[in-house]
FIDREN-719250 format. One record per atom (N, C-alpha, C): y, z, x; atom name; residue in one letter. Coordinates in steps of 0.05 Angstrom, whole numbers, padded with zeros to 5 digits, m for minus. Atoms other than C-alpha are relative to their C-alpha. Last residue first. Layout:
N
      y      z      x atomo residuo
      Y      Z      X    CA       A
...
This chain:
297
      y      z      x atomo residuo
 m00026  00009 m00015     N       L
  00236 m00334  00228    CA       L
 m00002 m00027  00006     C       L
 m00030  00002  00021     N       I
  00197 m00315  00166    CA       I
  00024 m00005  00020     C       I
  00002  00015  00016     N       E
  00124 m00329  00192    CA       E
  00026 m00007 m00015     C       E
  00005  00032 m00010     N       A
  00137 m00317  00264    CA       A
 m00005 m00016 m00029     C       A
 m00017  00012  00002     N       L
  00155 m00249  00234    CA       L
  00008 m00026  00009     C       L
 m00024  00001  00017     N       M
  00099 m00231  00202    CA       M
  00022 m00008  00006     C       M
  00017  00033  00014     N       R
  00053 m00249  00261    CA       R
  00019  00004 m00021     C       R
 m00015  00019 m00016     N       D
  00107 m00193  00308    CA       D
 m00017 m00026 m00019     C       D
 m00016  00006  00011     N       V
  00089 m00146  00249    CA       V
  00014 m00030  00012     C       V
 m00001  00013  00028     N       G
  00013 m00152  00250    CA       G
  00038 m00004 m00009     C       G
  00010  00023  00007     N       Q
  00015 m00139  00321    CA       Q
 m00001 m00013 m00017     C       Q
 m00013  00024 m00013     N       Q
  00059 m00089  00330    CA       Q
 m00012 m00023 m00010     C       Q
 m00019  00005  00021     N       W
  00028 m00045  00285    CA       W
  00015 m00025  00007     C       W
 m00028 m00018 m00006     N       H
 m00028 m00040  00331    CA       H
  00025 m00011 m00023     C       H
 m00023  00006 m00020     N       P
 m00092 m00068  00306    CA       P
  00016  00019 m00001     C       P
 m00027  00005  00011     N       L
 m00152 m00036  00266    CA       L
  00014 m00002  00014     C       L
 m00027 m00011 m00020     N       E
 m00214 m00033  00296    CA       E
  00026 m00004 m00005     C       E
 m00017  00014 m00001     N       L
 m00281 m00033  00241    CA       L
  00025  00008  00022     C       L
 m00004  00015 m00025     N       G
 m00339 m00013  00230    CA       G
  00014 m00023  00014     C       G
 m00002  00037  00007     N       F
 m00342  00004  00163    CA       F
  00001 m00025  00019     C       F
  00015  00010  00033     N       A
 m00363  00076  00162    CA       A
 m00003 m00026  00001     C       A
  00039 m00006  00000     N       D
 m00336  00095  00231    CA       D
 m00009 m00012 m00016     C       D
  00013  00005 m00021     N       R
 m00270  00063  00223    CA       R
 m00024 m00001  00007     C       R
  00002  00031  00014     N       L
 m00254  00086  00151    CA       L
 m00008 m00012  00025     C       L
  00018 m00003  00021     N       K
 m00265  00153  00177    CA       K
 m00006 m00027 m00008     C       K
  00032  00005 m00014     N       R
 m00221  00144  00240    CA       R
 m00027  00000 m00015     C       R
  00024  00023  00018     N       T
 m00166  00121  00202    CA       T
 m00033  00006  00006     C       T
  00023 m00004 m00012     N       D
 m00122  00188  00210    CA       D
 m00024 m00019 m00005     C       D
  00027  00000  00013     N       L
 m00059  00173  00177    CA       L
 m00018 m00001  00027     C       L
  00023  00002 m00019     N       R
  00017  00197  00208    CA       R
 m00023  00001 m00013     C       R
  00013  00019  00022     N       S
  00065  00193  00152    CA       S
 m00021 m00008  00021     C       S
  00021  00004 m00005     N       N
  00108  00256  00179    CA       N
 m00023 m00020 m00017     C       N
 m00012  00018 m00024     N       L
  00177  00249  00157    CA       L
 m00028  00004  00019     C       L
  00019 m00005 m00021     N       P
  00151  00250  00085    CA       P
  00015 m00001  00027     C       P
  00026  00010 m00013     N       R
  00201  00227  00037    CA       R
 m00009  00014  00018     C       R
  00008 m00013 m00030     N       A
  00242  00262 m00015    CA       A
 m00020 m00022  00008     C       A
  00025 m00015 m00007     N       A
  00264  00218 m00077    CA       A
 m00006  00005  00034     C       A
  00008 m00013  00021     N       P
  00331  00215 m00098    CA       P
 m00024  00007 m00006     C       P
  00007  00019  00028     N       T
  00352  00190 m00038    CA       T
 m00005  00025 m00012     C       T
  00019 m00014  00028     N       P
  00395  00228  00014    CA       P
 m00011 m00023 m00009     C       P
  00006  00024  00029     N       Y
  00417  00177  00081    CA       Y
 m00017  00013 m00022     C       Y
 m00026  00026  00003     N       D
  00449  00223  00135    CA       D
 m00007 m00015 m00021     C       D
 m00034 m00012  00024     N       T
  00392  00280  00117    CA       T
  00028 m00011 m00002     C       T
  00002  00001  00029     N       T
  00341  00231  00143    CA       T
  00014  00012 m00014     C       T
  00018 m00015  00013     N       P
  00367  00234  00211    CA       P
 m00012 m00013 m00036     C       P
 m00003 m00028  00015     N       I
  00399  00185  00247    CA       I
 m00017  00012 m00013     C       I
  00020 m00016  00015     N       P
  00377  00133  00305    CA       P
  00019  00014 m00017     C       P
 m00003 m00020 m00005     N       A
  00438  00080  00328    CA       A
 m00025  00015 m00031     C       A
  00013 m00010  00022     N       I
  00428  00005  00331    CA       I
 m00015  00033  00008     C       I
 m00020  00003  00024     N       A
  00485 m00010  00375    CA       A
 m00010  00003 m00024     C       A
 m00017 m00021  00004     N       D
  00446 m00005  00432    CA       D
  00025  00010 m00014     C       D
  00038 m00025  00007     N       D
  00394 m00054  00424    CA       D
  00015  00020 m00012     C       D
  00005 m00004 m00031     N       T
  00469 m00103  00412    CA       T
 m00029  00018 m00005     C       T
  00011 m00031 m00002     N       V
  00479 m00124  00331    CA       V
 m00013  00003  00034     C       V
 m00019 m00012 m00004     N       R
  00496 m00197  00330    CA       R
  00003  00027  00010     C       R
  00001 m00018 m00004     N       I
  00431 m00244  00337    CA       I
  00030  00020 m00010     C       I
 m00033 m00006 m00001     N       D
  00446 m00311  00320    CA       D
 m00006  00027 m00009     C       D
 m00024 m00012  00017     N       Q
  00361 m00320  00324    CA       Q
  00024  00006  00008     C       Q
 m00021  00029 m00013     N       G
  00331 m00363  00395    CA       G
  00013  00022 m00025     C       G
  00005  00031  00013     N       A
  00259 m00331  00385    CA       A
  00030 m00016 m00007     C       A
  00028  00020 m00023     N       D
  00268 m00271  00434    CA       D
  00005 m00026 m00010     C       D
 m00020  00014 m00018     N       R
  00329 m00245  00386    CA       R
 m00009 m00021  00027     C       R
 m00016  00020  00016     N       A
  00287 m00242  00332    CA       A
  00011 m00020  00027     C       A
  00018  00020  00005     N       R
  00231 m00199  00371    CA       R
  00017 m00028 m00008     C       R
  00006  00005 m00028     N       A
  00293 m00150  00395    CA       A
 m00020 m00029 m00004     C       A
 m00021  00011 m00016     N       V
  00308 m00149  00325    CA       V
 m00005 m00011  00023     C       V
 m00012  00028  00014     N       V
  00250 m00131  00296    CA       V
  00015 m00019  00009     C       V
  00009  00008 m00008     N       H
  00233 m00082  00352    CA       H
 m00004 m00026 m00014     C       H
 m00003  00005 m00013     N       R
  00287 m00042  00337    CA       R
 m00009 m00025  00015     C       R
 m00022  00016  00005     N       A
  00288 m00040  00269    CA       A
  00005 m00011  00029     C       A
  00007  00025  00026     N       Y
  00208 m00006  00277    CA       Y
  00029 m00022 m00001     C       Y
  00019  00027 m00014     N       G
  00237  00033  00327    CA       G
 m00005 m00019 m00008     C       G
 m00015  00013 m00020     N       H
  00288  00065  00284    CA       H
 m00014 m00018  00023     C       H
 m00021  00017  00007     N       W
  00240  00063  00224    CA       W
  00022 m00011  00019     C       W
 m00013 m00004  00010     N       S
  00199  00108  00276    CA       S
  00017 m00019 m00016     C       S
 m00027  00012 m00012     N       T
  00139  00081  00311    CA       T
  00009  00011 m00024     C       T
 m00028 m00014  00017     N       E
  00070  00103  00309    CA       E
  00019 m00013  00003     C       E
 m00017 m00012 m00016     N       G
 m00007  00068  00336    CA       G
  00018  00009 m00026     C       G
 m00002 m00017 m00034     N       A
 m00061  00034  00303    CA       A
  00034  00001  00009     C       A
  00000  00005 m00027     N       A
 m00045  00003  00230    CA       A
 m00004  00018  00016     C       A
 m00009  00003 m00009     N       V
 m00069  00041  00163    CA       V
  00002 m00013  00024     C       V
  00004  00027 m00005     N       C
 m00123  00053  00117    CA       C
  00033 m00006  00018     C       C
 m00024  00003 m00008     N       H
 m00139  00125  00106    CA       H
 m00001 m00029  00006     C       H
 m00004  00000 m00021     N       Y
 m00206  00135  00065    CA       Y
  00026 m00010  00010     C       Y
 m00029  00004 m00004     N       L
 m00226  00157  00000    CA       L
  00001 m00004  00035     C       L
 m00013 m00020 m00002     N       G
 m00303  00150 m00031    CA       G
  00036 m00002  00011     C       G
 m00023 m00001  00015     N       S
 m00355  00108 m00045    CA       S
  00018  00020  00024     C       S
 m00022  00004 m00020     N       L
 m00402  00092  00029    CA       L
  00020  00007 m00024     C       L
 m00007 m00027 m00008     N       E
 m00456  00117 m00013    CA       E
  00020  00000  00014     C       E
 m00013 m00016  00012     N       P
 m00457  00050 m00043    CA       P
  00011  00029  00001     C       P
 m00005 m00015 m00008     N       R
 m00485  00015  00012    CA       R
  00016  00015 m00011     C       R
  00024 m00011 m00008     N       T
 m00499 m00050 m00008    CA       T
 m00007  00026  00012     C       T
  00011  00012  00010     N       R
 m00439 m00068 m00043    CA       R
 m00035  00011  00000     C       R
  00003 m00020  00034     N       L
 m00398 m00016 m00010    CA       L
 m00026 m00011 m00023     C       L
  00016 m00010 m00011     N       S
 m00410 m00069  00054    CA       S
 m00015  00029 m00015     C       S
  00033  00008 m00005     N       R
 m00386 m00126  00014    CA       R
 m00007  00023  00020     C       R
  00007 m00001  00026     N       V
 m00324 m00071 m00010    CA       V
 m00032 m00024  00000     C       V
  00012 m00017  00000     N       A
 m00310 m00058  00067    CA       A
 m00011  00001 m00029     C       A
  00018 m00010 m00018     N       H
 m00295 m00126  00091    CA       H
 m00013  00026 m00011     C       H
  00015  00032 m00006     N       A
 m00253 m00155  00034    CA       A
 m00025  00008  00021     C       A
  00018  00000  00028     N       T
 m00217 m00090  00029    CA       T
 m00014 m00022 m00004     C       T
  00009 m00018 m00005     N       V
 m00192 m00093  00109    CA       V
 m00032  00001 m00027     C       V
  00015  00004 m00018     N       D
 m00172 m00157  00104    CA       D
 m00020  00019 m00002     C       D
  00015  00023  00018     N       A
 m00125 m00151  00037    CA       A
 m00027 m00002  00021     C       A
  00018 m00018  00024     N       L
 m00100 m00080  00079    CA       L
 m00024 m00011 m00026     C       L
  00026 m00024 m00016     N       L
 m00091 m00119  00142    CA       L
 m00007  00009 m00027     C       L
  00022  00013 m00007     N       E
 m00055 m00172  00089    CA       E
 m00023  00011  00027     C       E
  00017  00001  00027     N       A
 m00013 m00129  00064    CA       A
 m00019 m00022  00008     C       A
 m00006  00025  00015     N       G
  00015 m00111  00130    CA       G
 m00020 m00007 m00020     C       G
  00031  00007  00004     N       T
  00016 m00027  00156    CA       T
  00008 m00043 m00011     C       T
  00003  00014  00016     N       P
  00079  00000  00190    CA       P
 m00026 m00020 m00002     C       P
  00012  00026 m00007     N       A
  00050  00055  00223    CA       A
  00001 m00021 m00019     C       A
  00026  00017  00025     N       G
  00087  00122  00205    CA       G
 m00008 m00028  00015     C       G
  00027  00007 m00019     N       I
  00138  00174  00237    CA       I
 m00025 m00017 m00021     C       I
  00022 m00002  00018     N       Q
  00204  00194  00195    CA       Q
 m00014 m00018  00010     C       Q
  00017 m00023  00007     N       D
  00258  00220  00240    CA       D
 m00029  00004 m00019     C       D
  00016  00000 m00016     N       A
  00287  00158  00263    CA       A
 m00015  00026  00004     C       A
  00015 m00018 m00006     N       I
  00328  00132  00208    CA       I
 m00021  00002  00020     C       I
  00027  00006  00009     N       V
  00372  00073  00216    CA       V
 m00023  00024  00011     C       V
  00021 m00023 m00001     N       T
  00440  00063  00233    CA       T
 m00033  00003 m00011     C       T
  00016  00003  00027     N       L
  00465 m00011  00246    CA       L
 m00005  00033 m00001     C       L
  00013 m00033 m00013     N       R
  00530 m00026  00297    CA       R
 m00028  00006 m00029     C       R
 m00004 m00009 m00026     N       D
  00562 m00095  00300    CA       D
 m00006  00021  00002     C       D
 m00024 m00022 m00011     N       R
  00541 m00129  00234    CA       R
  00000  00010  00025     C       R
 m00027  00005  00012     N       E
  00518 m00193  00201    CA       E
  00014  00032  00004     C       E
 m00006  00021 m00006     N       K
  00462 m00216  00241    CA       K
  00039 m00002 m00021     C       K
 m00007  00001 m00025     N       A
  00435 m00150  00248    CA       A
  00013 m00024  00003     C       A
 m00019 m00022 m00014     N       L
  00439 m00132  00177    CA       L
  00015 m00012  00029     C       L
 m00025  00020  00020     N       R
  00405 m00207  00154    CA       R
  00024  00029  00015     C       R
 m00008  00027 m00017     N       L
  00345 m00182  00207    CA       L
  00025 m00008 m00010     C       L
 m00008 m00003 m00026     N       M
  00345 m00109  00185    CA       M
  00012 m00028  00016     C       M
 m00020 m00015 m00003     N       T
  00334 m00131  00111    CA       T
  00019  00002  00024     C       T
 m00013  00023  00010     N       R
  00272 m00181  00122    CA       R
  00031  00012  00006     C       R
 m00006  00032 m00018     N       A
  00247 m00135  00166    CA       A
  00013 m00017 m00009     C       A
 m00025 m00008 m00022     N       F
  00257 m00076  00115    CA       F
 m00005 m00010  00021     C       F
  00009 m00019 m00014     N       N
  00220 m00117  00062    CA       N
  00015  00011  00021     C       N
 m00024 m00018 m00010     N       G
  00239 m00173  00001    CA       G
 m00028  00021  00022     C       G
 m00012 m00019  00022     N       G
  00180 m00225 m00015    CA       G
  00019  00027  00025     C       G
 m00019  00003  00031     N       R
  00133 m00250  00018    CA       R
  00009  00009 m00010     C       R
 m00024  00017  00001     N       A
  00119 m00245  00093    CA       A
  00014 m00007 m00017     C       A
  00007  00023 m00001     N       A
  00091 m00174  00076    CA       A
  00016 m00028  00006     C       A
 m00012  00026  00001     N       Y
  00092 m00103  00088    CA       Y
  00000 m00031 m00012     C       Y
  00007  00031  00001     N       V
  00068 m00038  00072    CA       V
  00025 m00014 m00002     C       V
 m00017  00015 m00013     N       W
  00092  00032  00103    CA       W
 m00004 m00037 m00004     C       W
 m00025  00000  00005     N       S
  00036  00066  00084    CA       S
  00019 m00022  00015     C       S
 m00024  00007 m00007     N       T
 m00038  00074  00061    CA       T
  00037 m00001  00014     C       T
 m00032 m00014 m00007     N       R
 m00085  00116  00027    CA       R
  00009 m00029  00024     C       R
 m00008  00000 m00024     N       L
 m00152  00070  00010    CA       L
  00029  00006 m00002     C       L
 m00039 m00008  00007     N       I
 m00184  00094 m00051    CA       I
  00002  00004  00029     C       I
 m00015 m00002 m00033     N       L
 m00253  00062 m00049    CA       L
  00021  00004 m00001     C       L
 m00036  00008 m00007     N       H
 m00295  00069 m00110    CA       H
 m00001  00002  00037     C       H
 m00004  00008 m00025     N       I
 m00360  00077 m00145    CA       I
  00012 m00003  00008     C       I
 m00003  00025 m00008     N       A
 m00340  00105 m00217    CA       A
 m00006 m00007  00025     C       A
  00021  00011 m00007     N       G
 m00360  00170 m00235    CA       G
 m00012 m00029  00001     C       G
  00000  00029  00008     N       S
 m00287  00176 m00252    CA       S
 m00037  00001 m00006     C       S
  00016 m00022  00022     N       S
 m00274  00250 m00222    CA       S
 m00019 m00020 m00025     C       S
  00026 m00011 m00025     N       A
 m00260  00210 m00151    CA       A
 m00010  00017 m00027     C       A
  00018  00015 m00003     N       I
 m00211  00164 m00202    CA       I
 m00024  00015  00009     C       I
  00004  00019  00033     N       A
 m00178  00215 m00237    CA       A
 m00026 m00015  00011     C       A
  00022 m00020  00009     N       L
 m00168  00260 m00169    CA       L
 m00012 m00019 m00024     C       L
  00018 m00003 m00016     N       E
 m00139  00197 m00138    CA       E
 m00017  00015 m00011     C       E
  00018  00028 m00011     N       A
 m00096  00180 m00192    CA       A
 m00027  00001  00020     C       A
  00019 m00008  00031     N       E
 m00071  00247 m00199    CA       E
 m00011 m00028  00000     C       E
  00019 m00015 m00006     N       R
 m00048  00237 m00118    CA       R
 m00023  00002 m00022     C       R
  00019  00010 m00018     N       K
 m00009  00173 m00142    CA       K
 m00018  00019  00009     C       K
  00007  00016  00026     N       T
  00029  00208 m00200    CA       T
 m00019 m00018  00022     C       T
  00026 m00012  00012     N       R
  00042  00266 m00145    CA       R
 m00006 m00021 m00025     C       R
  00029 m00005 m00022     N       G
  00065  00215 m00090    CA       G
 m00018  00015 m00014     C       G
  00017  00024 m00015     N       Y
  00109  00175 m00135    CA       Y
 m00025  00009  00010     C       Y
  00015  00011  00023     N       V
  00144  00235 m00174    CA       V
 m00022 m00025  00012     C       V
 m00018  00011  00030     N       S
  00165  00263 m00108    CA       S
 m00020 m00013 m00024     C       S
 m00021  00004  00003     N       L
  00144  00306 m00052    CA       L
  00019 m00001 m00029     C       L
 m00015  00017 m00008     N       P
  00066  00304 m00047    CA       P
  00038  00017 m00014     C       P
 m00016 m00025  00005     N       N
  00026  00372 m00025    CA       N
  00024 m00021 m00004     C       N
 m00012  00022  00001     N       T
 m00046  00341 m00001    CA       T
  00029  00022 m00012     C       T
 m00007 m00003  00023     N       P
 m00090  00386  00040    CA       P
  00026 m00016 m00012     C       P
 m00026 m00018 m00001     N       A
 m00119  00348  00095    CA       A
  00005  00008 m00027     C       A
 m00001 m00023  00010     N       S
 m00193  00325  00085    CA       S
  00026  00023 m00008     C       S
  00003 m00004  00042     N       E
 m00177  00249  00078    CA       E
 m00002  00032 m00010     C       E
  00029  00007  00007     N       D
 m00147  00261  00153    CA       D
  00001  00004 m00030     C       D
  00017 m00021  00014     N       R
 m00076  00280  00173    CA       R
 m00026 m00016 m00009     C       R
  00013  00017  00027     N       P
 m00042  00250  00232    CA       P
 m00019  00013 m00012     C       P
  00029  00008 m00004     N       A
 m00005  00310  00273    CA       A
 m00012 m00022 m00018     C       A
  00012  00030 m00022     N       S
  00065  00319  00280    CA       S
 m00023 m00019 m00001     C       S
  00010  00002 m00028     N       G
  00087  00373  00229    CA       G
 m00004 m00025  00009     C       G
 m00008 m00009 m00024     N       S
  00099  00363  00159    CA       S
 m00021 m00004  00020     C       S
 m00013  00007 m00026     N       G
  00105  00308  00117    CA       G
  00000  00013  00015     C       G
 m00036  00000  00002     N       D
  00091  00329  00047    CA       D
  00018  00002  00024     C       D
  00001 m00027 m00017     N       F
  00025  00294  00037    CA       F
  00033  00007  00004     C       F
  00006 m00022  00014     N       V
  00019  00250 m00025    CA       V
 m00003  00017  00011     C       V
 m00016 m00019  00013     N       Y
  00066  00195 m00001    CA       Y
 m00019  00030 m00017     C       Y
  00000 m00019 m00005     N       D
  00015  00175  00048    CA       D
  00022  00020 m00013     C       D
 m00021  00012 m00022     N       T
 m00004  00120 m00006    CA       T
  00009  00035  00018     C       T
 m00015 m00019  00016     N       S
 m00062  00096 m00063    CA       S
  00025  00008  00031     C       S
 m00011  00002 m00015     N       Y
 m00100  00038 m00067    CA       Y
  00027  00023  00005     C       Y
 m00016 m00008  00006     N       H
 m00156  00031 m00109    CA       H
  00016  00012  00019     C       H
 m00021 m00003 m00023     N       V
 m00220 m00010 m00105    CA       V
  00037  00009 m00016     C       V
 m00030 m00009  00004     N       L
 m00261  00005 m00156    CA       L
  00011 m00005  00028     C       L
 m00018 m00024 m00008     N       H
 m00343 m00013 m00167    CA       H
  00033 m00002  00006     C       H
 m00015  00006 m00021     N       A
 m00375 m00037 m00230    CA       A
  00013  00018  00021     C       A
  00016 m00003 m00014     N       G
 m00426  00003 m00273    CA       G
  00017 m00020  00023     C       G
  00014  00016 m00004     N       L
 m00400 m00013 m00338    CA       L
 m00010 m00008  00039     C       L
  00022  00005  00033     N       A
 m00387  00052 m00364    CA       A
 m00015 m00019  00007     C       A
  00037 m00016  00001     N       A
 m00366  00069 m00294    CA       A
 m00014 m00007 m00018     C       A
  00017  00015 m00019     N       A
 m00312  00012 m00290    CA       A
 m00028  00021  00009     C       A
  00008  00012  00011     N       E
 m00281  00038 m00355    CA       E
 m00026 m00012  00027     C       E
  00019 m00008  00023     N       L
 m00270  00102 m00330    CA       L
 m00016 m00021 m00008     C       L
  00020 m00026 m00007     N       A
 m00237  00081 m00274    CA       A
 m00031  00004 m00016     C       A
  00022  00023 m00012     N       I
 m00191  00032 m00309    CA       I
 m00032  00006  00012     C       I
  00007  00024  00016     N       R
 m00170  00085 m00350    CA       R
 m00027 m00017  00005     C       R
  00025 m00013  00010     N       A
 m00158  00133 m00295    CA       A
 m00015 m00013 m00016     C       A
  00015  00004 m00017     N       P
 m00116  00073 m00265    CA       P
 m00024  00013 m00012     C       P
  00023  00022  00002     N       T
 m00086  00071 m00330    CA       T
 m00016 m00004  00021     C       T
  00019 m00002  00037     N       A
 m00061  00144 m00342    CA       A
 m00010 m00027  00009     C       A
  00009 m00015  00014     N       T
 m00035  00154 m00269    CA       T
 m00024 m00009 m00017     C       T
  00012  00000 m00012     N       N
  00006  00100 m00233    CA       N
 m00025  00024 m00006     C       N
  00009  00023 m00009     N       I
  00025  00054 m00299    CA       I
 m00017  00021  00029     C       I
  00019  00026  00024     N       L
  00034  00113 m00350    CA       L
 m00013 m00016  00022     C       L
  00033 m00007  00012     N       R
  00049  00169 m00301    CA       R
 m00014 m00021 m00008     C       R
  00013  00001 m00021     N       A
  00112  00125 m00269    CA       A
 m00028  00012  00002     C       A
  00018  00027 m00002     N       L
  00130  00112 m00344    CA       L
 m00017 m00005  00024     C       L
  00027  00006  00026     N       E
  00133  00184 m00365    CA       E
 m00011 m00021  00015     C       E
  00034 m00019  00008     N       P
  00165  00206 m00298    CA       P
 m00020 m00015 m00015     C       P
  00013 m00002  00014     N       E
  00235  00159 m00301    CA       E
 m00037  00005  00001     C       E
 m00011  00007  00030     N       S
  00285  00181 m00268    CA       S
 m00014 m00006 m00019     C       S
 m00012 m00027  00015     N       E
  00244  00207 m00213    CA       E
  00017 m00002 m00016     C       E
  00024 m00019  00016     N       A
  00208  00143 m00215    CA       A
  00009  00026 m00002     C       A
 m00005  00006  00026     N       R
  00271  00101 m00190    CA       R
 m00019  00019 m00020     C       R
 m00025 m00015  00017     N       D
  00276  00129 m00126    CA       D
 m00003 m00003 m00033     C       D
  00006 m00028 m00007     N       V
  00196  00109 m00106    CA       V
  00026  00013 m00013     C       V
 m00032 m00005 m00008     N       A
  00206  00039 m00136    CA       A
 m00006  00033  00002     C       A
 m00014 m00008 m00022     N       T
  00128  00033 m00133    CA       T
  00022  00000  00011     C       T
 m00017 m00005  00003     N       H
  00096  00035 m00190    CA       H
  00012  00006  00011     C       H
 m00021 m00036  00001     N       A
  00032  00008 m00184    CA       A
  00030  00001 m00007     C       A
 m00027 m00007  00015     N       A
 m00012 m00050 m00186    CA       A
  00005  00030  00001     C       A
 m00031  00003 m00019     N       A
 m00058 m00072 m00132    CA       A
  00016  00004 m00020     C       A
 m00027 m00016  00013     N       N
 m00120 m00046 m00170    CA       N
  00013 m00008  00018     C       N
 m00015 m00001 m00022     N       V
 m00186 m00090 m00148    CA       V
  00023  00005 m00001     C       V
 m00020 m00002 m00001     N       I
 m00247 m00086 m00196    CA       I
  00020  00005  00020     C       I
 m00033 m00010 m00005     N       L
 m00303 m00111 m00181    CA       L
  00017  00008 m00012     C       L
  00015 m00014 m00024     N       D
 m00376 m00129 m00221    CA       D
  00019  00015  00024     C       D
 m00008  00007 m00031     N       P
 m00325 m00153 m00279    CA       P
 m00021  00024  00021     C       P
  00030 m00009 m00003     N       A
 m00347 m00145 m00349    CA       A
  00005 m00009  00028     C       A
  00009  00018 m00028     N       V
 m00285 m00192 m00366    CA       V
 m00019  00010  00011     C       V
  00005  00035 m00003     N       K
 m00278 m00169 m00433    CA       K
 m00013 m00009  00012     C       K
  00023 m00008  00016     N       R
 m00290 m00083 m00417    CA       R
 m00007 m00040 m00011     C       R
  00027 m00001 m00014     N       V
 m00239 m00098 m00368    CA       V
 m00023  00008 m00010     C       V
  00012  00030 m00023     N       T
 m00196 m00134 m00412    CA       T
 m00016  00011  00025     C       T
  00020  00032  00018     N       A
 m00199 m00081 m00466    CA       A
 m00002 m00010  00020     C       A
  00029 m00001  00005     N       A
 m00182 m00024 m00410    CA       A
 m00015 m00023 m00015     C       A
  00016  00004 m00025     N       V
 m00121 m00057 m00392    CA       V
 m00027  00009 m00002     C       V
  00003  00031  00002     N       A
 m00098 m00064 m00471    CA       A
 m00015 m00009  00027     C       A
  00022  00006  00013     N       D
 m00112  00005 m00478    CA       D
 m00006 m00026  00005     C       D
  00030 m00005 m00002     N       P
 m00078  00032 m00418    CA       P
 m00014 m00010 m00013     C       P
  00022 m00001  00021     N       D
 m00014 m00002 m00438    CA       D
 m00021 m00003  00008     C       D
 m00014 m00012  00017     N       A
  00040  00005 m00387    CA       A
 m00006  00003 m00022     C       A
  00013 m00030 m00005     N       F
 m00002 m00018 m00337    CA       F
  00012  00020 m00014     C       F
 m00029 m00016  00006     N       D
  00011 m00094 m00366    CA       D
 m00007  00038  00000     C       D
  00000 m00007 m00031     N       G
 m00053 m00140 m00331    CA       G
  00019  00028 m00009     C       G
 m00025 m00018 m00003     N       S
 m00071 m00159 m00407    CA       S
 m00005  00014  00034     C       S
  00013 m00009 m00014     N       L
 m00133 m00222 m00418    CA       L
  00041  00019  00004     C       L
  00004 m00016  00029     N       G
 m00114 m00263 m00483    CA       G
 m00013  00030  00021     C       G
  00037 m00001  00012     N       D
 m00126 m00320 m00436    CA       D
  00000  00027 m00019     C       D
  00006  00030  00009     N       A
 m00068 m00297 m00385    CA       A
 m00014  00005 m00018     C       A
  00038 m00006  00015     N       G
 m00032 m00219 m00366    CA       G
 m00001 m00039 m00014     C       G
 m00011  00012  00025     N       D
  00048 m00209 m00365    CA       D
 m00032 m00018 m00010     C       D
 m00001 m00018  00020     N       T
  00031 m00160 m00312    CA       T
  00004 m00019 m00027     C       T
 m00022 m00013 m00006     N       D
 m00007 m00189 m00265    CA       D
  00017  00007 m00026     C       D
 m00017 m00004  00022     N       L
 m00080 m00220 m00270    CA       L
  00032  00013  00014     C       L
 m00036 m00013 m00017     N       A
 m00119 m00249 m00220    CA       A
  00005 m00005 m00024     C       A
 m00030  00000  00013     N       I
 m00195 m00265 m00237    CA       I
  00018  00010  00011     C       I
 m00025 m00019 m00001     N       L
 m00243 m00285 m00176    CA       L
  00023 m00001 m00026     C       L
 m00014  00010  00026     N       R
 m00312 m00311 m00182    CA       R
  00022  00016 m00004     C       R
 m00001  00004  00029     N       G
 m00338 m00288 m00117    CA       G
  00021 m00008 m00017     C       G
  00017 m00015  00004     N       L
 m00327 m00267 m00044    CA       L
 m00019  00002 m00031     C       L
  00023  00011  00001     N       P
 m00295 m00327 m00026    CA       P
 m00024  00020 m00002     C       P
  00009  00024  00013     N       A
 m00233 m00310 m00062    CA       A
 m00034 m00007  00008     C       A
  00026 m00002  00024     N       L
 m00229 m00239 m00049    CA       L
 m00008 m00027  00000     C       L
  00021 m00018 m00014     N       A
 m00179 m00246  00019    CA       A
 m00032  00001 m00023     C       A
  00010  00022 m00023     N       R
 m00140 m00304 m00009    CA       R
 m00017  00018  00002     C       R
  00014  00032  00007     N       Q
 m00126 m00272 m00077    CA       Q
 m00014 m00020  00027     C       Q
  00018 m00010  00011     N       L
 m00113 m00196 m00044    CA       L
 m00022 m00031 m00004     C       L
  00012 m00002 m00024     N       E
 m00055 m00227 m00001    CA       E
 m00030  00000 m00008     C       E
 m00005  00029 m00007     N       W
 m00022 m00238 m00064    CA       W
 m00018 m00001  00025     C       W
  00005  00014  00018     N       G
 m00041 m00166 m00094    CA       G
 m00001 m00027  00017     C       G
  00023 m00007 m00008     N       V
 m00016 m00131 m00025    CA       V
 m00020 m00031 m00022     C       V
  00000  00016 m00024     N       Q
  00047 m00162 m00031    CA       Q
 m00022 m00002  00002     C       Q
 m00009 m00016 m00021     N       G
  00049 m00155 m00111    CA       G
 m00009 m00007  00029     C       G
 m00037  00010 m00001     N       G
  00049 m00220 m00165    CA       G
  00006  00019  00026     C       G
  00001  00013 m00027     N       K
 m00037 m00197 m00159    CA       K
  00024 m00016  00004     C       K
 m00018 m00004 m00017     N       G
 m00033 m00131 m00189    CA       G
  00007 m00021  00015     C       G
 m00027 m00019  00011     N       L
 m00097 m00122 m00226    CA       L
  00022 m00008  00024     C       L
 m00022 m00014 m00019     N       L
 m00154 m00162 m00192    CA       L
  00015  00004 m00015     C       L
 m00014 m00002  00016     N       L
 m00220 m00165 m00231    CA       L
  00026  00007  00006     C       L
 m00029 m00009  00000     N       I
 m00276 m00204 m00195    CA       I
  00016  00009 m00011     C       I
 m00027  00009  00011     N       K
 m00348 m00228 m00213    CA       K
  00023  00023  00006     C       K
 m00022 m00016  00007     N       M
 m00401 m00237 m00157    CA       M
  00023  00004 m00019     C       M
């Protein structure tokens, strides 16, 4: 099987290079491309030409405009990268008979209520980022390509910057931290997403009827405040020089930390469809975070 991976330099893309390698011949591209191939999502024509030239059996798109706040001031670029180019890729995949994997987000929902949302729940994105990602979902679903769209949330990895690294740095510098406590979701490791992807695409090869939209997040739930407390406690247990005390990590509402893009308060996603379709058991969010911390501490 020939696999074209787009967005190899991101957190998920980096882990996908590992997870997909045993499945076939892997061609992995980032924005700058290589060997006359383009991974620049600001140029849909060039990316479409790359897909035709490579003629892969599987396309995995891990590229996106993920700067949520910046997208509010550059909606045209966000739509180009998050919607227009994925839509072109989907059409090229359909023409080639290639399978397509694409990643989406909890930001397609408005975050109301407190129940986990399944794949049939109505969408109502609050931000440019969320709207462009939802538009891509619809374009891919209507393209005719056999596809997997994996909606996820709160993605992190040991490689690169992330929320845990920020909390650890601040916990060593400050006597008090304030962290948002009314946004609820599941921190989900890029490693988990990559491994689920590799498992799912093998099933899709023999069971194309599995094509569709799935929610993929770690089990359990927490707030950013709970996430921060967990990270700081594990770092302290590991012997890190932590300045802030547990009771000095204060919960605050989202309204105390205004941002250009609105965030959903309820990011709970129901993963039953994914688990049943592919025979998976998703680990608790703390398990993945602890593993990541073991690498970076």
